[in-house]
VOVO-784722 format. One line per field, with one value per residue (C-alpha): residue in one letter; x, y, z. Coordinates in steps of 0.02 Angstrom, whole numbers, always signed. Layout:
<recs>
type c(a / ...) $
u c(X / ...) $
v c(Y / ...) $
w c(Z / ...) $
</recs>
This chain:
<recs>
type c(m / g / a / k / k / n / k / n / k / y / r / e / t / t / g / q / d / m / m / d / m / i / y / g / v / f / s / s / s / p / g / k / s / f / n / y / k / q / i / s / s / k / l / n / i / t / d / p / a / l / r / q / m / i / t / k / i / l / n / v / l / v / g / q / g / r / l / v / e / i / y / t / g / k / y / k / l / k / d / m / v / g / f / i / t / g / v / v / e / l / t / s / k / g / y / g / f / v / k / t / d / d / m / d / e / d / v / f / i / s / q / a / n / l / k / h / a / l / n / g / d / k / v / k / v / y / l / y / a / r / k / k / a / f / h / i / e / g / e / v / t / e / i / l / e / r / a / e / q / i / f / v / g / t / i / e / v / s / k / t / f / a / f / l / v / m / e / s / k / k / m / p / y / d / i / f / i / p / l / d / k / l / k / g / a / k / n / g / q / k / a / i / v / k / i / t / d / w / p / q / k / a / r / n / p / f / g / e / v / t / e / v / l / g / y / a / g / n / n / e / t / e / m / h / a / i / l / a / e / f / n / l / p / n / k / f / p / q / e / v / l / d / a / a / e / k / i / k / s / k / i / t / q / t / d / e / m / k / r / r / d / f / r / k / i / t / t / f / t / i / d / p / v / d / a / k / d / f / d / d / a / l / s / l / q / k / l / e / n / g / h / w / e / v / g / v / h / i / a / d / v / t / h / y / v / d / e / g / t / e / l / d / v / e / a / l / e / r / a / t / s / v / y / l / v / d / r / v / v / p / m / l / p / e / k / l / s / n / f / i / c / s / l / r / p / d / e / e / k / l / c / f / s / a / v / f / e / m / d / e / n / a / n / i / l / e / e / w / f / g / k / t / i / i / k / s / c / r / r / f / s / y / e / e / a / q / e / i / i / e / t / g / k / g / d / l / a / d / e / l / m / v / l / d / k / l / a / k / k / l / r / a / d / r / f / k / s / g / a / i / a / f / d / r / v / e / v / k / f / y / l / d / e / d / s / k / p / t / g / i / f / f / k / e / s / k / d / s / n / k / l / i / e / e / f / m / l / l / a / n / k / k / v / a / l / f / i / g / k / t / k / g / a / k / k / t / f / v / y / r / i / h / d / e / p / n / q / e / k / v / r / s / f / s / n / f / i / k / r / f / g / y / k / l / n / t / k / s / k / i / q / t / a / h / s / m / n / q / l / l / v / e / v / a / g / t / k / e / k / n / i / i / e / t / l / a / v / r / t / m / a / k / a / e / y / s / t / k / n / i / g / h / y / g / l / a / f / s / h / y / t / h / f / t / s / p / i / r / r / y / p / d / m / l / v / h / r / l / l / h / e / y / l / k / g / g / q / s / a / d / v / k / q / y / e / k / m / c / t / h / s / s / e / m / e / k / r / a / e / e / a / e / r / a / s / i / k / y / k / q / v / e / f / l / k / d / r / i / g / e / q / f / d / g / v / i / s / g / v / a / e / w / g / v / y / v / e / i / t / e / n / k / c / e / g / l / i / p / l / r / d / m / t / d / d / f / y / i / f / d / e / d / e / y / c / i / y / g / k / h / t / g / k / r / f / q / l / g / e / e / v / k / i / e / i / v / k / a / n / l / a / k / k / q / l / n / f / k / l / v / e / d) $
u c(+4784 / +4961 / +4893 / +4744 / +4852 / +4994 / +4841 / +4776 / +4961 / +4984 / +4797 / +4808 / +4976 / +5003 / +5081 / +5240 / +5273 / +5256 / +5398 / +5518 / +5464 / +5547 / +5682 / +5747 / +5799 / +5886 / +5971 / +6010 / +6094 / +6174 / +6285 / +6126 / +5994 / +5813 / +5661 / +5467 / +5453 / +5609 / +5558 / +5368 / +5471 / +5545 / +5399 / +5315 / +5176 / +5084 / +4943 / +4903 / +4857 / +4992 / +5144 / +5066 / +5061 / +5267 / +5306 / +5248 / +5348 / +5504 / +5470 / +5455 / +5604 / +5696 / +5587 / +5660 / +5826 / +5846 / +5850 / +5924 / +5875 / +5997 / +5921 / +5722 / +5622 / +5799 / +5829 / +5952 / +6034 / +6076 / +6250 / +6359 / +6466 / +6326 / +6409 / +6568 / +6612 / +6787 / +6895 / +6868 / +7025 / +6984 / +7079 / +7099 / +7000 / +6847 / +6840 / +6867 / +6938 / +6873 / +6994 / +6911 / +7007 / +6849 / +6915 / +7114 / +7103 / +7016 / +6830 / +6826 / +6668 / +6633 / +6618 / +6443 / +6434 / +6515 / +6373 / +6462 / +6567 / +6750 / +6928 / +6960 / +6769 / +6690 / +6571 / +6467 / +6455 / +6353 / +6478 / +6398 / +6450 / +6622 / +6619 / +6797 / +6938 / +7029 / +6943 / +6782 / +6665 / +6534 / +6408 / +6411 / +6230 / +6302 / +6435 / +6444 / +6604 / +6632 / +6845 / +6890 / +6843 / +6980 / +7049 / +7153 / +7164 / +7181 / +7014 / +6949 / +6823 / +6680 / +6558 / +6422 / +6511 / +6668 / +6764 / +6918 / +6983 / +7093 / +7257 / +7256 / +7226 / +7111 / +6991 / +6928 / +6796 / +6813 / +6716 / +6577 / +6591 / +6478 / +6573 / +6495 / +6575 / +6777 / +6826 / +6930 / +7009 / +7043 / +7069 / +7231 / +7237 / +7274 / +7161 / +7087 / +6903 / +6783 / +6630 / +6480 / +6352 / +6332 / +6154 / +6089 / +6071 / +6208 / +6371 / +6500 / +6506 / +6471 / +6593 / +6695 / +6854 / +6912 / +7093 / +7180 / +7350 / +7421 / +7461 / +7513 / +7710 / +7770 / +7855 / +7791 / +7609 / +7636 / +7706 / +7590 / +7448 / +7576 / +7523 / +7353 / +7335 / +7372 / +7280 / +7421 / +7458 / +7570 / +7591 / +7542 / +7383 / +7418 / +7381 / +7494 / +7634 / +7574 / +7591 / +7771 / +7822 / +7786 / +7885 / +8033 / +8204 / +8274 / +8354 / +8307 / +8391 / +8266 / +8283 / +8476 / +8425 / +8318 / +8430 / +8582 / +8747 / +8814 / +8880 / +9071 / +9058 / +9120 / +8974 / +8926 / +8790 / +8805 / +8671 / +8645 / +8714 / +8579 / +8466 / +8424 / +8330 / +8440 / +8350 / +8484 / +8670 / +8798 / +8912 / +9078 / +9186 / +9294 / +9240 / +9382 / +9332 / +9420 / +9196 / +9137 / +8977 / +8900 / +8739 / +8600 / +8557 / +8374 / +8307 / +8174 / +8010 / +7872 / +7967 / +7915 / +7751 / +7637 / +7477 / +7323 / +7370 / +7377 / +7562 / +7527 / +7335 / +7414 / +7585 / +7479 / +7346 / +7527 / +7600 / +7775 / +7887 / +7841 / +7982 / +7984 / +8116 / +8139 / +8065 / +8049 / +7871 / +7898 / +7776 / +7831 / +7833 / +8022 / +8053 / +8049 / +8113 / +8274 / +8284 / +8225 / +8225 / +8385 / +8527 / +8656 / +8809 / +8898 / +8706 / +8645 / +8489 / +8370 / +8379 / +8283 / +8439 / +8470 / +8633 / +8755 / +8887 / +8983 / +9135 / +9271 / +9132 / +8981 / +8899 / +8770 / +8813 / +8738 / +8579 / +8507 / +8375 / +8314 / +8329 / +8475 / +8568 / +8705 / +8794 / +8850 / +9040 / +9032 / +8921 / +8978 / +8898 / +8903 / +9016 / +9125 / +9132 / +9161 / +9308 / +9374 / +9313 / +9413 / +9569 / +9586 / +9616 / +9515 / +9422 / +9353 / +9465 / +9461 / +9289 / +9245 / +9323 / +9292 / +9091 / +9118 / +9208 / +9073 / +8910 / +8995 / +8996 / +8812 / +8766 / +8825 / +8753 / +8602 / +8620 / +8677 / +8525 / +8391 / +8377 / +8389 / +8510 / +8389 / +8508 / +8423 / +8484 / +8437 / +8352 / +8432 / +8423 / +8528 / +8415 / +8438 / +8387 / +8188 / +8204 / +8221 / +8325 / +8488 / +8554 / +8517 / +8639 / +8622 / +8647 / +8722 / +8715 / +8900 / +8983 / +8957 / +8747 / +8766 / +8842 / +8702 / +8594 / +8632 / +8647 / +8484 / +8426 / +8476 / +8429 / +8230 / +8272 / +8338 / +8189 / +8061 / +8115 / +8113 / +7946 / +7899 / +7993 / +7929 / +7892 / +7721 / +7532 / +7578 / +7574 / +7519 / +7666 / +7697 / +7790 / +7830 / +7803 / +7848 / +7750 / +7833 / +7827 / +7652 / +7712 / +7643 / +7742 / +7927 / +7870 / +7824 / +7979 / +8095 / +7987 / +8062 / +8245 / +8271 / +8271 / +8413 / +8495 / +8497 / +8400 / +8315 / +8309 / +8127 / +8133 / +8106 / +8109 / +8319 / +8345 / +8234 / +8338 / +8515 / +8460 / +8403 / +8531 / +8642 / +8539 / +8559 / +8762 / +8774 / +8641 / +8738 / +8843 / +8732 / +8592 / +8464 / +8506 / +8394 / +8241 / +8276 / +8309 / +8146 / +8026 / +8103 / +8041 / +7885 / +7872 / +7892 / +7739 / +7735 / +7829 / +7683 / +7625 / +7543 / +7510 / +7484 / +7666 / +7730 / +7902 / +8007 / +8025 / +8156 / +8281 / +8275 / +8186 / +8052 / +8026 / +8062 / +7989 / +8025 / +8098 / +8238 / +8163 / +8036 / +8034 / +7981 / +7864 / +7735 / +7763 / +7917 / +7835 / +7688 / +7825 / +7965 / +7769 / +7737 / +7918 / +7940 / +7768 / +7838 / +8012 / +7908 / +7814 / +7606 / +7490 / +7447 / +7387 / +7229 / +7262 / +7103 / +7177 / +7341 / +7305 / +7193 / +7328 / +7442 / +7334 / +7340 / +7515 / +7528 / +7425 / +7490 / +7651 / +7582 / +7569 / +7690 / +7792 / +7666 / +7672 / +7892 / +7886 / +7772 / +7880 / +8022 / +7912 / +7874 / +8061 / +8121 / +7964 / +8038 / +8205 / +8172 / +8053 / +8167 / +8244 / +8109 / +8191 / +8324 / +8357 / +8437 / +8474 / +8373 / +8274 / +8104 / +8050 / +7873 / +7742 / +7541 / +7385 / +7417 / +7623 / +7794 / +7892 / +8089 / +8179 / +8317 / +8513 / +8611 / +8452 / +8330 / +8188 / +8062 / +7942 / +7804 / +7775 / +7593 / +7538 / +7437 / +7584 / +7670 / +7554 / +7689 / +7586 / +7457 / +7504 / +7442 / +7503 / +7554 / +7541 / +7636 / +7777 / +7795 / +7794 / +7694 / +7702 / +7660 / +7508 / +7547 / +7745 / +7799 / +7906 / +7906 / +7949 / +8001 / +8026 / +8224 / +8249 / +8376 / +8287 / +8349 / +8208 / +8176 / +8064 / +7913 / +7802 / +7837 / +7664 / +7688 / +7521 / +7518 / +7697 / +7720 / +7848 / +7806 / +7930 / +7951 / +8061 / +8186 / +8255 / +8438) $
v c(+2336 / +2316 / +2468 / +2363 / +2200 / +2308 / +2362 / +2187 / +2131 / +2256 / +2242 / +2111 / +2190 / +2240 / +2394 / +2286 / +2189 / +2353 / +2405 / +2259 / +2290 / +2461 / +2427 / +2290 / +2371 / +2480 / +2330 / +2266 / +2436 / +2514 / +2627 / +2730 / +2837 / +2842 / +2931 / +2908 / +2875 / +2771 / +2657 / +2655 / +2621 / +2495 / +2407 / +2431 / +2532 / +2660 / +2662 / +2833 / +2772 / +2632 / +2774 / +2890 / +2737 / +2732 / +2922 / +2879 / +2721 / +2813 / +2919 / +2795 / +2711 / +2874 / +2882 / +2701 / +2757 / +2638 / +2747 / +2941 / +3090 / +3155 / +3314 / +3331 / +3174 / +3068 / +2936 / +2829 / +2654 / +2720 / +2647 / +2693 / +2829 / +2945 / +3133 / +3221 / +3375 / +3401 / +3496 / +3409 / +3359 / +3367 / +3216 / +3265 / +3119 / +3186 / +3098 / +3194 / +3138 / +3232 / +3258 / +3298 / +3292 / +3156 / +3020 / +2947 / +2923 / +3028 / +2974 / +2947 / +3056 / +2977 / +3114 / +3090 / +3114 / +3266 / +3371 / +3504 / +3526 / +3601 / +3586 / +3654 / +3670 / +3635 / +3514 / +3398 / +3212 / +3045 / +2914 / +2749 / +2561 / +2507 / +2429 / +2390 / +2367 / +2514 / +2631 / +2735 / +2792 / +2962 / +3078 / +3255 / +3335 / +3507 / +3651 / +3726 / +3862 / +3884 / +3912 / +4067 / +4011 / +4087 / +3981 / +3988 / +3893 / +3954 / +4038 / +3933 / +4057 / +4029 / +4081 / +4108 / +4057 / +4012 / +3920 / +3931 / +3744 / +3709 / +3651 / +3629 / +3452 / +3492 / +3548 / +3403 / +3566 / +3676 / +3852 / +3894 / +4103 / +4191 / +4312 / +4466 / +4434 / +4378 / +4561 / +4579 / +4410 / +4311 / +4127 / +4071 / +4188 / +4126 / +4210 / +4214 / +4169 / +4155 / +4055 / +4151 / +4015 / +3810 / +3769 / +3613 / +3503 / +3582 / +3485 / +3661 / +3786 / +3973 / +4134 / +4289 / +4332 / +4417 / +4472 / +4428 / +4347 / +4353 / +4230 / +4038 / +4021 / +4200 / +4185 / +4322 / +4234 / +4086 / +4133 / +4249 / +4093 / +3988 / +4113 / +4145 / +3949 / +3944 / +4097 / +4183 / +4382 / +4424 / +4640 / +4739 / +4841 / +5029 / +5086 / +4972 / +5019 / +5190 / +5136 / +5090 / +5236 / +5315 / +5218 / +5339 / +5225 / +5342 / +5276 / +5399 / +5441 / +5357 / +5193 / +5178 / +5207 / +5059 / +4938 / +4846 / +4903 / +4804 / +4927 / +4888 / +4704 / +4620 / +4591 / +4500 / +4407 / +4259 / +4229 / +4189 / +4283 / +4350 / +4387 / +4552 / +4517 / +4488 / +4460 / +4383 / +4431 / +4334 / +4416 / +4369 / +4402 / +4330 / +4361 / +4391 / +4254 / +4149 / +4114 / +4151 / +4288 / +4224 / +4350 / +4299 / +4442 / +4469 / +4593 / +4693 / +4712 / +4708 / +4881 / +4952 / +4863 / +4889 / +4776 / +4799 / +4926 / +4896 / +4824 / +4705 / +4627 / +4615 / +4525 / +4390 / +4351 / +4318 / +4246 / +4202 / +4239 / +4133 / +4103 / +4039 / +4001 / +4172 / +4308 / +4297 / +4355 / +4452 / +4452 / +4651 / +4792 / +4793 / +4974 / +4850 / +4703 / +4751 / +4923 / +4962 / +4802 / +4702 / +4702 / +4798 / +4825 / +4981 / +5024 / +5037 / +4920 / +4889 / +4709 / +4584 / +4452 / +4303 / +4309 / +4176 / +4140 / +3983 / +3900 / +3794 / +3623 / +3748 / +3709 / +3852 / +3947 / +4108 / +4161 / +4333 / +4383 / +4575 / +4712 / +4795 / +4900 / +4827 / +4886 / +4737 / +4767 / +4638 / +4543 / +4371 / +4270 / +4078 / +4044 / +4185 / +4120 / +3915 / +3975 / +4050 / +3915 / +3801 / +3897 / +3993 / +4158 / +4294 / +4443 / +4362 / +4227 / +4190 / +4238 / +4118 / +3966 / +3995 / +3983 / +3837 / +3744 / +3794 / +3759 / +3579 / +3531 / +3598 / +3499 / +3331 / +3360 / +3376 / +3200 / +3132 / +3159 / +3097 / +3230 / +3169 / +3245 / +3263 / +3360 / +3355 / +3421 / +3575 / +3576 / +3758 / +3849 / +3953 / +4096 / +4198 / +4394 / +4316 / +4220 / +4043 / +3900 / +3889 / +3758 / +3641 / +3649 / +3568 / +3672 / +3568 / +3601 / +3667 / +3723 / +3907 / +3831 / +3744 / +3873 / +3996 / +3845 / +3779 / +3962 / +3984 / +3807 / +3874 / +4017 / +3968 / +3809 / +3944 / +4068 / +3930 / +3847 / +4029 / +4034 / +3841 / +3827 / +3960 / +3936 / +3950 / +3959 / +3901 / +4066 / +4066 / +4057 / +4017 / +3830 / +3738 / +3573 / +3407 / +3246 / +3073 / +2989 / +2871 / +2687 / +2594 / +2719 / +2675 / +2486 / +2493 / +2623 / +2482 / +2323 / +2438 / +2473 / +2282 / +2248 / +2362 / +2280 / +2426 / +2402 / +2530 / +2486 / +2556 / +2476 / +2650 / +2817 / +2876 / +2705 / +2741 / +2925 / +2847 / +2725 / +2822 / +2952 / +2787 / +2747 / +2926 / +2905 / +2745 / +2794 / +2936 / +2917 / +2767 / +2764 / +2756 / +2889 / +3000 / +2873 / +2839 / +2999 / +3030 / +2914 / +2940 / +3104 / +3048 / +2935 / +3093 / +3198 / +3375 / +3519 / +3649 / +3789 / +3771 / +3847 / +3672 / +3616 / +3424 / +3443 / +3441 / +3261 / +3282 / +3428 / +3303 / +3452 / +3474 / +3638 / +3752 / +3899 / +4023 / +4189 / +4201 / +4261 / +4393 / +4452 / +4316 / +4230 / +4306 / +4168 / +4255 / +4390 / +4332 / +4242 / +4425 / +4511 / +4382 / +4353 / +4560 / +4559 / +4445 / +4480 / +4641 / +4550 / +4534 / +4425 / +4292 / +4312 / +4244 / +4076 / +4041 / +4202 / +4136 / +3945 / +4022 / +4140 / +3973 / +3839 / +4017 / +4001 / +3817 / +3823 / +3976 / +3915 / +3739 / +3836 / +3935 / +3755 / +3693 / +3859 / +3829 / +3675 / +3735 / +3851 / +3695 / +3577 / +3719 / +3771 / +3596 / +3547 / +3719 / +3670 / +3508 / +3546 / +3547 / +3378 / +3266 / +3119 / +3121 / +2993 / +2985 / +2881 / +2885 / +2818 / +2764 / +2895 / +2877 / +2734 / +2781 / +2676 / +2784 / +2750 / +2783 / +2931 / +2897 / +3049 / +3080 / +3076 / +3211 / +3352 / +3276 / +3314 / +3205 / +3135 / +3008 / +2840 / +2819 / +2674 / +2668 / +2662 / +2513 / +2388 / +2248 / +2191 / +2218 / +2308 / +2326 / +2446 / +2392 / +2498 / +2406 / +2345 / +2515 / +2436 / +2385 / +2226 / +2142 / +1995 / +1906 / +1931 / +1941 / +2089 / +2209 / +2400 / +2462 / +2623 / +2637 / +2538 / +2631 / +2636 / +2718 / +2818 / +2966 / +3117 / +3081 / +3248 / +3406 / +3464 / +3652 / +3688 / +3528 / +3549 / +3395 / +3283 / +3128 / +2976 / +2814 / +2657 / +2640 / +2433 / +2401) $
w c(+7052 / +7147 / +7279 / +7312 / +7357 / +7461 / +7577 / +7588 / +7605 / +7772 / +7843 / +7949 / +8022 / +8224 / +8254 / +8336 / +8154 / +8072 / +8187 / +8152 / +7977 / +7992 / +8102 / +8002 / +7865 / +7949 / +8014 / +7854 / +7813 / +7972 / +7874 / +7785 / +7844 / +7783 / +7777 / +7792 / +7595 / +7578 / +7697 / +7624 / +7449 / +7535 / +7604 / +7424 / +7551 / +7438 / +7573 / +7656 / +7823 / +7861 / +7793 / +7907 / +8037 / +7961 / +8033 / +8206 / +8223 / +8180 / +8307 / +8437 / +8369 / +8406 / +8581 / +8618 / +8583 / +8435 / +8315 / +8278 / +8186 / +8117 / +8027 / +8014 / +7923 / +7900 / +8022 / +8050 / +8157 / +8338 / +8378 / +8508 / +8458 / +8393 / +8337 / +8345 / +8280 / +8205 / +8037 / +7877 / +7754 / +7574 / +7470 / +7279 / +7245 / +7291 / +7505 / +7650 / +7827 / +7986 / +8117 / +8294 / +8486 / +8540 / +8431 / +8409 / +8230 / +8075 / +8006 / +7831 / +7727 / +7571 / +7434 / +7429 / +7617 / +7637 / +7595 / +7521 / +7665 / +7601 / +7686 / +7834 / +7875 / +8039 / +8035 / +8136 / +8106 / +8118 / +8143 / +8072 / +8146 / +8088 / +7921 / +7881 / +7976 / +7947 / +7968 / +8039 / +7938 / +7951 / +7878 / +7863 / +7941 / +7969 / +7920 / +8097 / +8012 / +7870 / +7850 / +7747 / +7559 / +7413 / +7299 / +7199 / +7014 / +6817 / +6743 / +6587 / +6505 / +6360 / +6286 / +6428 / +6574 / +6655 / +6764 / +6901 / +6865 / +7036 / +7060 / +7255 / +7301 / +7459 / +7329 / +7204 / +7152 / +7004 / +7044 / +6921 / +6889 / +6804 / +6641 / +6755 / +6910 / +6808 / +6864 / +6714 / +6739 / +6573 / +6465 / +6548 / +6698 / +6877 / +6985 / +7190 / +7195 / +7352 / +7348 / +7343 / +7355 / +7331 / +7269 / +7357 / +7178 / +7093 / +7093 / +7057 / +7213 / +7142 / +7129 / +7097 / +7069 / +7216 / +7125 / +6957 / +6979 / +6813 / +6685 / +6729 / +6707 / +6777 / +6907 / +7027 / +6960 / +7041 / +7199 / +7236 / +7181 / +7326 / +7460 / +7413 / +7392 / +7590 / +7634 / +7681 / +7652 / +7491 / +7559 / +7722 / +7722 / +7680 / +7865 / +7934 / +7832 / +7879 / +8068 / +8047 / +7979 / +8130 / +8265 / +8322 / +8301 / +8427 / +8603 / +8715 / +8887 / +8991 / +8880 / +8930 / +9110 / +9128 / +9051 / +9046 / +8969 / +8849 / +8738 / +8783 / +8804 / +8620 / +8544 / +8359 / +8258 / +8144 / +7983 / +7829 / +7696 / +7615 / +7784 / +7836 / +7992 / +8141 / +8263 / +8382 / +8442 / +8558 / +8670 / +8785 / +8913 / +9015 / +9202 / +9363 / +9451 / +9261 / +9194 / +9057 / +9035 / +8865 / +8830 / +8701 / +8662 / +8571 / +8464 / +8591 / +8485 / +8573 / +8664 / +8466 / +8422 / +8583 / +8618 / +8519 / +8395 / +8215 / +8192 / +8314 / +8232 / +8087 / +8157 / +8267 / +8114 / +8019 / +8158 / +8063 / +7931 / +7748 / +7659 / +7496 / +7371 / +7307 / +7454 / +7621 / +7675 / +7840 / +8002 / +8010 / +7893 / +7821 / +7924 / +8074 / +8025 / +7928 / +7992 / +8170 / +8290 / +8165 / +8255 / +8126 / +8131 / +8247 / +8287 / +8462 / +8482 / +8606 / +8678 / +8795 / +8834 / +8958 / +9027 / +9071 / +9182 / +9139 / +9173 / +9053 / +9052 / +9007 / +9168 / +9214 / +9386 / +9371 / +9221 / +9223 / +9098 / +9079 / +8942 / +8880 / +8771 / +8639 / +8481 / +8374 / +8315 / +8188 / +8067 / +8022 / +7894 / +7954 / +7792 / +7861 / +8045 / +8005 / +7923 / +8085 / +8170 / +8050 / +8052 / +8193 / +8109 / +8047 / +8180 / +8332 / +8339 / +8493 / +8549 / +8403 / +8481 / +8644 / +8600 / +8480 / +8627 / +8769 / +8599 / +8573 / +8788 / +8791 / +8617 / +8704 / +8882 / +8767 / +8674 / +8833 / +8907 / +8756 / +8614 / +8455 / +8310 / +8162 / +8031 / +7864 / +7727 / +7657 / +7454 / +7379 / +7211 / +7125 / +7035 / +6897 / +6888 / +6832 / +6975 / +6842 / +6949 / +6857 / +6990 / +7140 / +7301 / +7464 / +7619 / +7772 / +7965 / +8010 / +8158 / +8138 / +8126 / +8281 / +8405 / +8357 / +8351 / +8546 / +8638 / +8552 / +8623 / +8792 / +8808 / +8745 / +8877 / +9037 / +9013 / +9006 / +9136 / +9247 / +9219 / +9233 / +9391 / +9491 / +9652 / +9673 / +9588 / +9401 / +9281 / +9100 / +8973 / +8793 / +8770 / +8631 / +8649 / +8571 / +8625 / +8609 / +8483 / +8431 / +8488 / +8353 / +8221 / +8305 / +8322 / +8127 / +8076 / +8175 / +8098 / +7922 / +7933 / +8017 / +7779 / +7788 / +7928 / +8078 / +8230 / +8341 / +8524 / +8617 / +8788 / +8856 / +8789 / +8834 / +8758 / +8608 / +8579 / +8607 / +8477 / +8351 / +8348 / +8357 / +8201 / +8092 / +8124 / +8049 / +7906 / +7864 / +7687 / +7625 / +7496 / +7608 / +7720 / +7649 / +7666 / +7837 / +7900 / +7805 / +7910 / +8085 / +8080 / +8003 / +8190 / +8270 / +8337 / +8284 / +8400 / +8409 / +8548 / +8674 / +8882 / +8956 / +8940 / +8934 / +8894 / +8711 / +8646 / +8531 / +8650 / +8789 / +8866 / +9021 / +8970 / +8807 / +8725 / +8588 / +8626 / +8539 / +8350 / +8379 / +8206 / +8120 / +8250 / +8347 / +8510 / +8529 / +8550 / +8679 / +8781 / +8797 / +8861 / +9003 / +9043 / +9046 / +9155 / +9264 / +9306 / +9372 / +9473 / +9361 / +9401 / +9303 / +9106 / +9048 / +8981 / +8871 / +8768 / +8748 / +8712 / +8557 / +8499 / +8508 / +8428 / +8298 / +8276 / +8258 / +8111 / +8027 / +8054 / +7960 / +7805 / +7796 / +7800 / +7664 / +7552 / +7550 / +7492 / +7374 / +7286 / +7308 / +7232 / +7084 / +7091 / +7039 / +6927 / +6838 / +6860 / +6749 / +6635 / +6481 / +6519 / +6458 / +6418 / +6514 / +6645 / +6816 / +6946 / +7095 / +7251 / +7286 / +7412 / +7434 / +7373 / +7387 / +7287 / +7148 / +7116 / +7161 / +7225 / +7174 / +7217 / +7131 / +7188 / +7107 / +7133 / +7267 / +7165 / +7171 / +7040 / +7031 / +6938 / +6914 / +6924 / +6779 / +6691 / +6752 / +6601 / +6661 / +6804 / +6923 / +7056 / +7260 / +7360 / +7542 / +7670 / +7802 / +7714 / +7634 / +7431 / +7289 / +7229 / +7045 / +7099 / +6964 / +6924 / +7127 / +7051 / +7236 / +7222 / +7406 / +7489 / +7474 / +7326 / +7234 / +7014 / +6871 / +6798 / +6654 / +6649 / +6546 / +6599 / +6690 / +6761 / +6843 / +6873 / +6985 / +7024 / +6970 / +6902 / +6829 / +6789 / +6691 / +6758 / +6644 / +6646 / +6677) $
</recs>
């Protein structure tokens, strides 16, 4: 009876009326997509002829440009934006964002609209009309390219199946594993798993174990798990190690003849006390005209690693060495990084050098770039060099004092030009023989560090200028670029620091830089120092590699590159090859090929930094896991919609006070004010505020400390 009434209801309806009704369904739900069955249901149409008409009208509306068919049989209201492609960045909450070059802001994707897209996947997204002021929303319509699908977690085994329980905040799904795909993994062990299938209607992806890492809590297991989480290697393929073993370290007479000889000139290295890969050395000699000749000598890695070889391909894939708390995962095998290429004392070594003639005020009068041969006469640690600089006594004291004086003039000139002085404190751990943390100390940059830094910056800048400023057609080169900060972020930061009594002059680029430096001086020694420095860094763009030079804002250089660390950074190897070729008069390299390598190197650098932070976080939790119930002074280091982050003052370990545990009021997150406040009491918890906390939980698996507030 209902069907007959329904037929009669629409029997006299014209095609135009039907079109208006169908379009009305889409107009009332601009962010939703419908097929003809859903439209029929919305309009209560069951008559087959009328349902067939709906299909025709949908295609007519597509032809008119009023609807878009996002995939076969599925239609959506067309807006002015349409489709974009980008890369998914998932959150622990299950939703994600798509980053794209087509738009200034990220596109929000709800969990229901991800369509099984995972972190790092390249996707096609249909954009909805903007529904909220703070974001654009969209829906994944196609996964164009899967990111490398390997995941790390803890195996949970039952009688009939197993799961990999994820720890990554960027993977909100556990992975179902059939028992015959466990590869011997046992309950409670950590493993690497790859996804093999994800049926359309299945909530969880299916996978298989590719490597068993060991039991959770074991240091080797955890460090390997961190590397695997960021898709970083923990060992070299055997064929790469074999290739390294075949390399001959002997310097031939032909090598000597082609190089400028510095073996009789005073040359030395300054590095961390535990370093083994010395890729830079300094030489100094007084010239007859009274000027100083300073040589910046860099290990000639590309002399030994030919382009396209197994060693080179592996180095490019890694792109950087990775520095975890208790180890270095090198870009090159140890035979090269610690022996053949490393500028070890009392050994003749091949280098690529930047040599400068300077006056007493560190003005550059002449420069030279080319292949050299050196012999370092002394290996200093930073601490040894610092003591000599402070006392004026010790090995090569005269040379160190001259270089320190020149470095300070270079530094002063750099700041005068608008460079920004970010000297962040590094958190370091005392480790026992089992790599368990027994204490924490802080590493600050002193004059010996700054001496090396200034001459490396000088060499990097001058190499970039030499190529970038060459007359004639521009040649392809690898630059280290750093964009100007987003002005909206700068204004927000400026408003925030006013509550502490500080001001920032943002009238021009150079005034902003000078004002930022003055601010960093003013906050030194204050309780808000770390918070303000952290936020100042966040206002800055991220430095990266590119063939498109836009200068380096933070250093105030119009041209800058990375030339000085080829043992641990692949872009430096690229720079060495290009510079050598251009010095011989070679043609410009393929810009597309080099831009691709720049993009890859930037991405790998980001992964390495994230892995380093994860290892620090793990060790911080491990350090405090036996101190549950103890109270500490801290500073609020972050606020979010899920809680308040506090950094303990004495050891810089950070933990979370979850909002759900703050039960004395209903707290609201205010992103613009960097605070949360109580709805009823008005009580505020502000970034930079001093608080007292008690440790209530230490979760090693999640690398997370949980705190609670202690009332004074």
